[in-house]
C-alpha positions in Angstrom: -0.1 0.2 -0.2 1.1 3.4 -0.9 0.7 6.7 0.3 0.7 10.0 -0.7 3.7 12.4 0.3 2.5 15.7 2.4 4.7 18.4 2.9 3.2 20.0 5.8 4.9 23.4 5.4 4.7 26.3 3.4 6.3 29.8 3.7 5.8 33.1 2.5 7.2 36.6 2.0 6.4 39.7 4.2 5.4 43.0 2.5 5.1 45.2 5.7 1.1 45.2 5.2 -0.3 41.4 5.5 -1.2 39.9 8.6 -3.4 37.1 7.5 -1.9 34.0 5.6 -3.8 30.7 4.3 -2.9 27.5 6.5 -3.5 24.9 3.3 -2.8 22.0 5.0 -4.6 20.0 8.1 -3.6 20.4 11.6 -6.3 19.1 14.6 -5.3 21.9 17.0 -3.9 25.5 17.0 -1.6 23.9 19.2 0.1 21.5 16.0 0.7 24.8 14.2 3.7 26.3 14.3 5.4 29.5 12.8 8.6 30.8 12.4 9.9 34.7 11.2 13.0 34.6 9.7 14.5 38.4 8.8 16.7 39.6 5.7 20.0 38.5 7.7 18.8 35.1 8.5 18.0 35.5 12.1 15.0 33.2 13.0 12.3 33.5 15.5 9.9 31.0 16.9 6.1 32.8 17.2 3.9 32.2 20.1 0.4 31.1 19.5 -2.0 33.0 21.7 0.3 36.5 21.9 2.0 36.9 18.3 -0.5 35.3 16.0 -4.0 33.2 16.5 -5.2 30.4 14.4 -8.2 29.7 12.7 -9.5 26.0 11.4 -12.7 24.0 11.0 -10.2 20.7 10.8 -11.0 20.7 7.2 -8.3 19.1 4.9 -7.8 22.2 3.3 -6.3 23.7 6.8 -7.4 27.5 7.9 -5.3 30.9 8.4 -3.2 32.3 11.1 -3.3 36.1 12.0 0.1 37.6 13.1 0.0 40.5 15.8 2.6 42.0 13.5 2.9 42.3 9.6 6.5 41.0 8.5 8.5 43.4 7.1 9.1 43.6 3.5 11.6 40.4 3.1 11.2 38.6 6.1 10.2 35.2 5.6 7.6 33.7 7.3 7.3 29.8 7.8 4.4 27.4 9.1 4.7 24.0 9.6 2.1 21.5 11.3 3.8 19.9 14.2 2.5 16.7 16.0 3.6 13.9 18.3 3.9 10.6 16.3 1.8 8.0 17.7 0.7 4.8 16.9 -2.9 4.3 17.7 -3.7 1.3 16.2 -3.1 -2.0 18.2 -2.2 -4.7 15.6 -2.6 -8.8 16.7 -0.4 -11.3 15.6 -1.8 -13.4 13.1 -4.8 -11.5 12.9 -6.6 -10.2 9.6 -4.2 -7.8 9.7 -0.3 -9.1 10.1 1.1 -6.9 12.9 4.4 -7.2 10.6 
């Protein structure tokens, strides 16, 4: 069985005005969305959910949007990514209908 590759990351370039950005991938909770601001010198700062940005999502595969408290300056890069814990939620039984291997 093959699965499609999903890259839950996107980057935008700031224009000094825009504060709302679309997030085109699914995330189940606002805490799963991380945002990094990279200035023109390459210095990176992780933004904090609740103080530096807010998130909206209806849980759909299409994602949602994030609104930053301050517009990124011209040339700054805003990088969004999904960060979730890896967990195996299924318990496969040896010699069952679906092999544990």
